[in-house]
C-alpha positions in Angstrom: 0.0 0.0 0.0 1.5 3.4 -1.0 1.5 6.6 1.1 -1.5 8.1 -0.6 -3.7 5.0 -0.1 -2.6 4.7 3.5 -3.3 8.4 4.2 -6.8 8.0 2.6 -7.5 5.0 4.7 -6.6 6.8 7.9 -8.8 9.8 7.0 -11.7 7.5 6.4 -11.2 5.9 9.7 -11.3 9.4 11.4 -13.7 11.0 9.0 -15.4 13.2 11.6 -12.3 15.2 12.3 -11.4 15.4 8.6 -14.9 16.5 7.6 -15.0 19.3 10.2 -11.6 20.6 9.0 -12.7 20.5 5.4 -16.0 22.4 6.1 -14.4 25.1 8.2 -11.6 25.6 5.7 -14.0 25.6 2.7 -16.1 28.4 4.4 -12.9 30.4 4.8 -11.8 29.9 1.3 -15.3 30.7 0.0 -15.3 34.0 1.9 -11.9 35.0 0.6 -12.7 34.0 -3.0 -16.1 35.7 -3.0 -14.6 38.9 -1.6 -11.7 38.9 -4.2 -14.1 38.3 -7.1 -16.7 40.8 -5.9 -14.3 43.7 -5.4 -13.3 43.4 -9.1 -16.6 42.5 -10.6 -18.9 45.0 -8.9 -17.3 48.2 -10.2 -17.0 46.7 -13.7 -20.7 45.8 -13.6 -21.6 49.4 -12.6 -19.5 50.8 -15.3 -21.2 48.7 -17.9 -24.6 49.7 -16.5 -24.1 53.4 -16.9 -22.8 52.9 -20.4 -21.5 56.1 -22.0 -22.9 58.5 -19.3 -20.0 60.7 -18.2 -22.0 63.2 -16.2 -25.5 63.6 -14.7 -26.8 67.2 -14.5 -29.6 67.5 -11.9 -31.0 69.6 -9.1 -29.0 70.5 -6.1 -28.7 67.2 -4.2 -26.4 64.3 -3.4 -24.2 63.5 -6.4 -24.3 59.8 -5.5 -28.1 59.8 -5.4 -28.2 61.4 -8.9 -25.9 58.7 -10.3 -27.9 55.9 -8.7 -31.2 57.4 -9.9 -30.4 58.7 -13.4 -27.4 56.8 -14.6 -27.9 53.3 -13.0 -31.7 53.7 -12.5 -31.7 52.0 -9.1 -32.5 55.0 -6.9 -35.3 57.5 -6.4 -35.5 61.0 -8.0 -34.1 63.8 -5.9 -36.2 66.6 -7.4 -36.8 68.4 -10.7 -34.6 70.6 -12.9 -35.4 72.9 -15.8 -34.5 71.2 -19.0 -33.6 74.5 -20.6 -31.1 75.4 -17.8 -29.5 71.9 -17.8 -29.3 71.6 -21.5 -27.7 75.1 -21.8 -24.6 73.7 -20.1 -24.9 70.3 -21.9 -24.6 72.0 -25.3 -21.0 72.9 -24.6 -18.6 71.9 -27.5 -16.9 69.4 -25.2 -20.1 67.5 -24.8 -20.7 64.8 -27.4 -24.4 64.3 -26.8 -26.9 64.9 -24.1 -30.5 63.8 -23.3 -33.0 64.9 -20.7 -34.9 62.3 -18.7 -38.1 62.4 -16.8 -39.1 59.7 -14.3 -42.3 59.0 -12.4 -44.1 56.0 -13.9 -43.6 52.3 -14.2 -45.0 49.2 -15.9 -44.8 46.0 -13.9 -42.0 47.6 -11.8 -39.9 48.6 -14.8 -39.3 52.3 -15.2 -40.9 54.4 -17.9 -38.4 57.1 -18.9 -39.4 60.2 -20.8 -36.5 61.3 -22.9 -35.3 62.1 -26.4 -33.8 59.7 -29.0 -30.4 61.1 -28.1 -30.3 58.9 -25.1 -29.6 55.9 -27.4 -26.4 57.7 -28.5 -25.5 58.4 -24.9 -25.7 54.7 -24.0 -24.5 53.6 -27.4 -27.6 51.5 -28.0 -29.2 50.4 -31.2 -32.7 49.3 -32.2 -33.0 45.6 -32.8 -36.5 45.6 -34.2 -39.0 48.4 -35.0 -38.1 52.0 -34.8 -37.6 55.0 -32.4 -40.7 56.7 -31.0 -41.9 59.6 -33.1 -45.0 60.8 -31.3 -46.6 60.7 -27.8 -47.5 57.3 -26.2 -45.1 55.4 -28.4 -42.5 53.4 -26.5 -39.2 51.6 -27.1 -38.4 48.8 -24.7 -35.0 47.6 -23.4 -34.2 44.0 -24.3 -34.5 42.7 -20.7 -37.8 44.5 -20.1 -39.4 43.3 -23.3 -38.5 39.7 -22.5 -39.8 39.8 -18.9 -43.0 41.7 -19.8 -43.6 39.5 -22.9 -44.2 42.5 -25.1 -43.5 42.7 -28.8 -43.9 45.3 -31.6 -47.5 46.5 -31.8 -48.5 45.5 -28.3 -50.1 48.0 -25.9 -49.6 48.5 -22.2 -50.5 51.1 -19.5 -48.2 52.7 -17.0 -48.7 53.1 -13.2 -47.9 56.1 -11.1 -44.6 55.9 -9.2 -41.5 53.8 -9.6 -42.7 50.7 -7.8 -45.5 48.2 -8.5 -48.8 49.2 -7.0 -49.3 52.7 -8.1 -52.4 54.2 -9.6 -52.9 53.0 -13.2 -53.0 55.6 -15.9 -55.5 53.6 -17.9 -56.5 56.5 -20.1 -53.0 56.7 -21.5 -52.1 53.4 -23.2 -48.6 53.1 -24.8 -47.9 51.2 -28.0 -44.6 49.4 -28.4 -42.8 50.6 -31.6 -39.3 49.4 -31.0 -37.1 47.0 -29.0 -33.4 47.7 -28.3 -30.5 45.3 -28.8 -29.1 44.0 -25.5 -26.4 46.4 -24.3 -25.6 45.3 -20.7 -26.5 48.8 -19.6 -29.4 50.3 -17.7 -31.3 50.7 -20.9 -31.9 47.0 -21.0 -34.4 47.3 -18.2 -36.1 50.6 -19.1 -39.1 51.7 -21.2 -38.3 54.8 -23.2 -40.9 57.3 -24.5 -41.2 60.9 -25.5 -40.5 63.2 -22.6 -43.5 65.4 -23.4 -45.7 62.3 -22.8 -44.4 61.8 -19.2 -44.8 65.5 -18.5 -48.4 65.7 -19.7 -49.4 62.5 -17.8 -48.0 63.8 -14.6 -49.5 67.3 -15.0 -52.9 65.7 -15.5 -52.4 63.4 -12.5 -51.4 66.3 -10.2 -54.3 68.4 -11.4 -56.8 65.6 -10.8 -55.4 65.0 -7.3 -55.6 68.7 -6.5 -59.2 68.9 -7.7 -60.2 65.9 -5.6 -58.6 67.5 -2.5 -60.3 70.8 -3.3 -56.9 72.6 -3.7 -55.8 75.1 -6.2 -54.3 73.8 -9.5 -50.6 73.1 -8.8 -48.0 75.2 -10.4 -46.0 73.1 -12.9 -42.7 73.6 -14.5 -43.3 73.4 -18.3 -39.9 72.0 -19.1 -39.4 69.9 -15.9 -36.9 67.0 -16.1 -35.4 64.7 -13.5 -31.9 65.3 -14.9 -29.9 65.5 -18.1 -27.4 62.7 -18.9 -24.4 63.5 -21.2 -21.4 62.0 -22.8 -18.1 63.8 -23.2 -16.3 64.5 -26.5 -12.9 64.9 -24.8 -11.4 63.9 -21.4 -10.8 67.6 -20.8 -14.6 68.0 -20.3 -14.4 65.9 -17.1 -12.6 68.9 -15.5 -14.4 71.8 -17.1 -18.1 70.7 -17.4 -18.7 69.9 -13.7 -17.3 73.4 -12.8 -19.7 75.1 -15.2 -22.6 73.1 -13.9 -21.9 73.6 -10.2 -21.5 77.3 -10.8 -25.3 77.4 -11.4 -27.0 77.6 -7.9 -29.8 75.3 -9.0 -27.7 72.5 -10.7 -25.4 69.7 -9.6 -23.0 67.7 -11.8 -22.4 64.1 -10.8 -19.8 61.9 -12.4 -20.7 58.1 -12.3 -17.0 57.2 -12.4 -16.1 59.4 -9.4 -19.2 58.5 -7.4 -18.7 54.8 -7.9 -15.1 55.1 -6.8 -16.3 56.9 -3.7 -18.9 54.3 -3.1 -16.4 51.5 -3.4 -14.1 53.3 -0.9 -17.0 53.0 1.6 -17.5 49.3 0.8 -13.8 48.5 1.0 -13.8 48.1 4.8 -16.6 45.5 4.4 -14.5 43.7 1.8 -11.5 43.8 4.1 -13.7 42.4 6.9 -14.9 39.6 4.7 -11.3 38.8 3.8 -10.3 38.9 7.4 -13.2 36.6 8.4 -12.2 34.2 5.6 -8.5 34.1 6.8 -9.7 33.6 10.4 -11.8 30.6 9.3 -8.9 29.2 7.4 -6.7 29.6 10.5 -9.3 27.9 12.6 -9.5 25.1 10.1 -5.7 24.7 10.1 -5.7 24.6 13.9 -8.5 22.0 13.9 -6.7 19.9 11.3 -3.5 20.1 13.3 -5.2 19.1 16.5 -7.0 16.3 14.7 -3.7 15.0 13.2 -2.0 15.2 16.6 -4.9 13.2 18.1 -4.8 10.7 15.3 -1.0 10.3 15.6 -1.2 9.7 19.3 -3.9 7.1 18.8 -1.9 5.5 16.0 1.3 4.7 17.8 1.0 1.0 17.2 0.5 1.6 13.5 3.5 3.9 13.4 5.6 1.3 15.2 4.6 -1.4 12.8 5.4 0.8 9.8 8.9 1.5 11.3 9.5 -2.2 11.8 8.4 -2.9 8.2 11.1 -0.5 7.1 9.3 2.9 6.8 11.8 5.6 7.6 11.1 8.6 9.9 10.6 11.0 7.1 8.2 8.7 5.3 6.0 9.0 8.4 6.3 12.7 8.1 5.3 12.5 4.5 2.3 10.5 5.6 1.2 13.3 7.9 1.7 15.9 5.2 -0.2 13.8 2.7 -3.3 13.6 5.0 -3.1 17.4 5.5 -2.8 18.0 1.8 -5.8 15.9 1.2 -7.8 17.9 3.7 -6.6 21.2 2.3 -7.3 20.3 -1.4 -10.8 19.0 -0.4 -11.4 22.3 1.4 -10.2 24.2 -1.6 -12.5 22.3 -4.0 -15.5 22.6 -1.7 -14.7 26.3 -1.0 -14.5 27.2 -4.6 -17.8 25.4 -5.2 -19.4 27.4 -2.5 -17.9 30.6 -3.8 -19.2 29.8 -7.3 -22.7 29.2 -5.9 -22.6 32.5 -3.9 -21.4 34.5 -6.9 -24.0 32.9 -9.3 -26.8 33.4 -6.7 -25.7 36.9 -5.8 -25.5 37.8 -9.4 -29.1 36.8 -10.0 -30.3 38.7 -7.0 -28.3 41.8 -7.9 -29.5 41.7 -11.5 -33.1 41.3 -10.4 -33.0 44.2 -7.9 -30.5 46.6 -9.5 -30.0 45.4 -13.1 -26.2 45.2 -12.5 -24.7 42.3 -14.5 -21.8 40.7 -12.7 -19.4 39.0 -15.1 -16.7 37.7 -12.8 -13.4 37.0 -14.5 -11.0 34.3 -13.2 -7.6 35.7 -12.7 -4.9 33.0 -12.8 -3.0 34.9 -10.1 -6.0 34.8 -7.8 -6.3 31.0 -8.4 -2.5 30.6 -7.7 -2.9 32.5 -4.4 -5.8 30.3 -3.3 -3.9 27.1 -4.2 -0.8 28.5 -2.4 -2.9 29.3 0.6 -4.4 25.8 0.7 -0.9 24.3 0.6 0.2 26.7 3.4 -2.9 25.5 5.3 -1.6 21.9 4.8 1.9 22.8 6.0 0.6 24.6 9.1 -1.7 21.7 10.0 0.8 19.0 9.4 4.2 20.4 10.5 4.0 19.5 14.2 2.4 16.1 13.8 4.9 15.3 11.0 8.0 16.4 13.1 6.7 14.4 16.0 6.1 11.3 13.9 9.6 11.6 12.4 11.5 12.2 15.6 9.8 9.8 18.0 12.2 6.9 18.6 10.9 3.5 17.6 11.5 2.2 21.2 9.0 4.8 22.5 6.5 3.8 19.9 6.8 0.2 20.8 6.6 0.9 24.5 3.4 3.0 24.0 
């Protein structure tokens, strides 16, 4: 019987200790792998989602809220801005293209965005079938939205007030689908696009009806109201100049998706560090448990070790036996841990896509894999070094007497 077969037989004999070490080590490796993949994949997913949006021009408010609401379309509006004022800055020669957006309605939980056809150029999107809207109550659907709502060219639907399911239905304003976008991996995939004048008119009617029912005066409306203006730069120089011009206006705020996402990730970094630390702690606990288990096994195996020595097995072959058992435990923990990490990433990606539209596309870095394998081997060395030295240095007479 060779060393590997013997080590496997010993592990099966003490399977409880081995299984505990594998499970704890696998959880640690899964935590480390998930944190490493997530810290790289999340910013990349956000960057794909905002597409070509270089700046969001909106009302005075939090820049991060503007980005989440108007570039990633995951947050709530922070107020209204005059389209004329915002577009005056966006028509700067350093701006390639800009488009106003107006939010406030949804269909089945998917946002209806009033805008202009320029938004397709901002996000670098193309029509897959049909055409762009040309008149009120015509709509173009993102690829993901069209698939989930089971809508096709020529179908009709009605919107509901608000950005969440359950709002008042605008049944008197049915939309007709005239186009469906190609998949882009951006926020447009989960939006419904229509003429901005349509959204304004529907909301003005809605507010007037609510005021009439409450016996209040007709509300004052902003004729060119917009939630924000999204724009794409023509030159990198614009990233310095345009925000300054926008922020000089007391009613406007410029928000850069790139800068705000970097700032958000700086807030999340301590959580990632904590996850890495927890994973390393679990790996250390697993190594200690494996070492304790091997020591216990070695103490209970003195007759076996004496018999192996009598049969000609040298001291260092006994050390190799201990190392082999530890390596088997470590490699099992690595395989199970990577499987758990893959499950967490796949499941987390599905939840993230359903709730935020962000598409995680984790990339396997050979260097990260090498680090995990090296860590697993280090785990084996730590777990086996004391039992191995003890097995190699214990005199045969002591083994026989025990």
